[in-house]
C-alpha angles and dihedrals in degrees: 000000000000091000125092116249089252089053091047093050088045094055093043092048093048089049091049092048092046092050093054090041091061085069094043093253128142120214132211128235089245093054094047091047092050095045099048090040094237128138109264096236092051093046088052092056093047089047091052092052091050091047091051090051092052096244097111127033128208138200125192125218138055092311096038134100137122124315143155120215116233095247088055093048090052094050097039117091128194087250088068090056093048092048089051093055105029105023126221094301089078089073093040108038128107116270087231097043096249117160091222116045123138145135089273094046110022131182120233091265099041103104091043097043091045089064096044093050092049090051090049092048093053092046091050091047090052101049115081127199091239097060093041089052091051090053088054092044093050092048095243094115130027141215098195139041 
């Protein structure tokens, strides 16, 4: 995968929370961590980033947990999740990880990676959480093996 582990877990956690939010259910950190197969402490940090970005909400207490309201699911694209975890550099960085890579001084992959990165950005910007969650709910796509 081209995403970092944190971003992979962030996308999977967001999808898991969205799926349960469709049924007006909140999910716990333990449940999320177990279901996305991620260490709990690491999952907590990722969820904190997503909460700060306004993608995921949380409530403390016995009836608390993580959730996403339907309007947020509909307006939140996967690109928002990637930005929240990776930052804007994900869509601007060098394909080889070089600090200096530009049109004037390109790395060997620059022109090819630029096209791929742009296609990925457009795809992520046109994919919202609500539609992805419906795909999982309807059994058309899967979050686990």
